[in-house]
C-alpha positions, 0 to 999 in steps of 0.5 A: 500500500502506497502512502497516498492510499494510506492517507486517502483510506484514513480520510475515508474512515474519518468521514464515515464516522463523522456526523452530518453537519448541523443546520446553521440558523439563518434567521438574520434580523432584517429590520432594525429596532426603533431608534432616533436614526437622525440623532444617532447618525449625526453623533456617529458621523461627528465621531469620525470628524465629519461636519454636519450642517442641518437645513430645510429643503428650501435652504439647500442651494443657499447652504451649498453656496455658502459652503463652497464660496470662493472654492473651485467646485465640481458637481456631477450631472443632474445635481438637483441644486444649483452651485454657483460657478461649479463645473459639471463633471463631463468625464474629467480626467483624474488630473483635472478632478484634482484641480478642484477644491470640493465636490458636491454630491447627493446621496442614496441613503445613510446608516445611523449605527455607523455614521455612513453615507452611501452613494449608489451613483444614481443621477446627482451622485456622480461617478466614483472618481468625482467623489474620491479625487477632490480634497473636500466632499460636500454630500447632501443627505435627506433625514428621511433616507437615514436607516437604522443599520447595515441590514436595513441599508442592504435591504433598500439598495440595489445590488445591481448598482455600484456603491460607495460607502463613506464613513468619515473622511478618508484616513489610514494609519501606518505601522506606528498608528499615525493617522493620516487623512486624505490618502485614499479620498477626500480629507474633509467630509461635510454633510448637509442634512436636509430636514423639513422640521 
């Protein structure tokens, strides 16, 4: 008997003695518990160093104008609000995008438990590059789009659309745990939270 036959024989005998695998429970929670989603989202986003400005729907355009005044601004096509002197991204190159100070986008939804904003790159949210290259990202989030947690977000998002999940400004740490912001995306994230309260 060869070594190979000996090993395969041992494996077959062990498998014959093994019991059938037990069923793994798959009853994952699909809807989160009731929470004050807006307050939790703001708190978690601020923990990441995000600036949050609240305004009503009628004041979004003026708020964006104030936040971007004097800066070189790029916006995606179909952004629902006018931004003074903004350039519309018409497939600008990464080098061209890097010449802008700030990008303004809409968002698909936000996750309260993690302080995360999700872009699914629908109209008004732009392509991925436009939200990652400029040094500052101003993102409009509707309070009504805030969900409790990640399972709730997954249930509302289409798996067929590209997604960018943003939890605070881009940051990384080196081996000595020195945190550096802006390495893989915007160094500054400013959220405009739209409420009608």
